[in-house]
N, C-alpha and C positions, 0 to 999 in steps of 0.2 A: 470411597467413590471410584478410585482409579481403576482403569481397565486397559489392557494392552493386547488387543486382538492382532496376533501375528507378529508382534514386535519381539526382537530377540530377547531371551530371558535375562541376559546380562544388563540390558538397558531397562527392561520392564521392572526389574527389582529396584532400580534407582529412581523410578518416576515418583515425584511428589504425589500425595494422595488426591489432590484436586484435579489431576490431569488424566484425560483419557487419550490413548494413542492407538493407532492401527497401522499395519503394513500389509501390502498386497504385492505379490510377485508380478512383474511385467511379463505376462505370458502371451499367448496367441491373441490376435485381435478379435477372433470369433468368441473366445471364452470371455474376454474382457467385456465385449459388447453384451453378452448374455447376462453377466453379473451386473453390469451397469443398468440394463433394462429392468432387472429385478428391483434395483434400488432407485428407479426413476431418474437415472442420470442420462443425459444426452450430450453428444458432442456439440459444441457451438458451431454455427455455420462457418466460422472462419477456419475451423479445423477439418471440415468434411473432406477437403481436397488436400490436406496436409499429408506428408510422407507417413508411412506406416509407423515408424518409430515414434514420431511426435504424438500420433493418436493413441498409441498404446501407453505411452508415458502419462498422457493426460488422464486417460481412463483409470489407470492404476492409482494415480494420485487422488482422483475424485472418489474412487471406491474406498480408499483408505480413509478419506475425510468423512464420507458418509457413515462408515462403520464407527469411527471415533465419535462423531456427533450422536449417533444412535445410542452408543454406550453412555455418553454424558447426559443426553436428554432423557433416556429411559431411567437412569438412576435418579434424575431430578424428579421425574414423575413419582417414582417410588417413595421419594422423600417429601412429597407434597409441595414441591417447588416449581411446578410446571409453568405457572404464569410468568415468572421472571425470565425463564429461558425459552419461552415460546415452543414448548415441546409438543410432540404428537402430530405435527402437520407434515405430511409427506413432502410438500413443496419446500420445507425448510431444510430437508436433508441434502438436496442437490446444491452444490456450492458454486455460484457464479463468481465473476471477478469484475473489478472496476477498471477505469481507464489506465491505471498504472499496473494492471495485472495483479492487484492485491485481492485475495479471496474475500468475498462478501459473506460474512457469517451471520447467523441469526442474532437479533438484538440480545445483548447480555452475554455474548460468547466471543472469545478470542481464539485464534488458532493459526496454524501454519501447515503448508503442504510442500512436500519435496518429491522428486522422482529422479532416480539415478541408480547406477550400480545394480540394475535389474529389479528394483523395487519402487513402489509408491510408498510414501510414508507421511503420516499426518498426526497432529496432536491438537487437542482443544481443551479449553477450560472456561469456567465462569469468569466474566470480565471483572468481577469484584475481588477475584483472587490474584489476577495478574493484569498488568497493562498490555503485555504482548508476549507471544510465544514465537519461537523460531525453530524449525527442524531442518535437518539436512542428512543425506546419505550419499557417500562417495566411495568409489573404489580406492584402496590404498595405492598410491602412485608408485612408480618404479624408482629405483635408486637414481637413475639418470635424471628423471623429472624432479626429484627432490633436490638434487644437487644444482640443477639448472635454474629452477624456479624459486628455490628457498629464499634467496636474498630479496625477492619481491614480496614475499608473504610473511616470513618469520624474522623477528628481531633475535639478537643473540640471547636475550633473556628468555624468549619463548623457546628457543632451541634447547636451552638448559633444562627446561621443564620435562624433557623426555626421561630424565633420571629422577627417580623417586624412591621413597622408602619401600614401597610395596610393588612398584611397577616400573620397569625400564622399557621404554619404547625404542624401536629402531628409528633412524633418521626419517625413513619413508613414512612410518606411522605417525611420527610427530609432525611432519609437514602436513599430512592429510588431516590430522586432528586440528591443527591450528587453522587451516583453510576452512574446514567444515564448521568449526566453532564460530569463526568470523562470519561465514555465510548465514548461520543460524541467528547470530546476534543482529545482523542486518535485517533479516526477516522479522525479528521481534520488534525492532525499532522503527522501521520505515513506515508502517501503517499509522503510527502516531505522529512522527516528526516530518515525514515526507522529505527527507534529505538523503542524498546519495552519499554513502560513506565508502572510503577506500580502505585497503588492507591496513594502512598506517593509522587509520582513525580508530581501529579496534585492536586492543592488545589482550592476549590471553595471559592473565596475571598468575593464575594458579591452576595446577592440575593435581588432584589427589587420587592416586590409584587405590582402588578398593582393596582392603586387606584380604588376602587369601586368593586373589585373582590377578592376573596380568592383563585382563582384557576389558576392564571397565573402571569407571571412577567418576569423580565430580569435577566441575570446572568453575572458575570465576573469571570474568572478563571486564574490562573497562573500555567504554566507548566515548570518544570525544565527538559530540554531535554538532556543536557550533563553537569553534575556538574563540571567535570574537566576542560572543555573548557568554562564554564560560559555561555552556550547557554540556553536561556529561552524564553518563549513566553507568551504574555497576550492575552487571547481570550475572546470574548463576545458572548452572546447567549440569548435564551429565553426558557421558559418552559410553560407547561400547564398540569393541572390535570383534567382528565375526569372520570366520573363514569356512569355506566349504570347497569340496572338490569341483573340478570342472574348469579350472583356469588353463592358461596356455601350457601345452605339453604336460598336462596332468597336474600342474602346480595348483596349490590352493588359491581360490579367489577370495581375497580379503576385503571387507567393507568397514567403513568407519561411520557410525551413527552418532549424531549429536542432537541434543535438545537443549535450548537456552531459554531462560525466563527473565522477563523484565518486570520488576515489582513483585518478586516472590515473597510470600509470607514466611518462608523458611521451613514450611512443613515438609517432613520426610515421610516415606511410606510407613 
């Protein structure tokens, strides 16, 4: 079932078979509006007067979500499972949000949207496969930012995860990976539990670099949702690091992509 429209190959290869994902570059507002109109996506009234950057990010994220949904729902139709996933309705493709800014997906669907580092990014799946999904895309931070902000985001155990059998990450990459993975975990958990979690409430327990590559791998996280009640969750996911030209002074611009799942069935591609 899985589809990965515009998602970096390193991440697409690691997507579980039940997940459809899409990414769309945050380009000119005119181009984004044209594509959004084709997909029946409109800016909410609250964003019509927003700054250009905010409108562009929103449209790129919603375009990604619409494409991921279309892949998921189209596959469901082909498999004769249309009724459960409410497929085929144009109004179901545009994704609104609730009062907590959580995307409102069609019945029977879970998903997540991110926009940053020049891209919109979204993933969706059937709700009977996962309780929640979370995605995030971030620019890899500078050495100064990693050193200054590291103690607020990473534990010593998490920092040690940058060394692995198949993949050694720089301190900057490890900081960005932990930050992004925790953001994704929060997005996967909040729609269900509606609790605000801090960086210390989520720990990246394991990072397995993919054999034969230094730029992607699998993740496992542990989240403490309610300490008093003893409510916790184990999440799994995947990541990829991509770089392209066009950074400052001609340096490569590197991005960290993460996808985290709550309630995975353990299925691999």
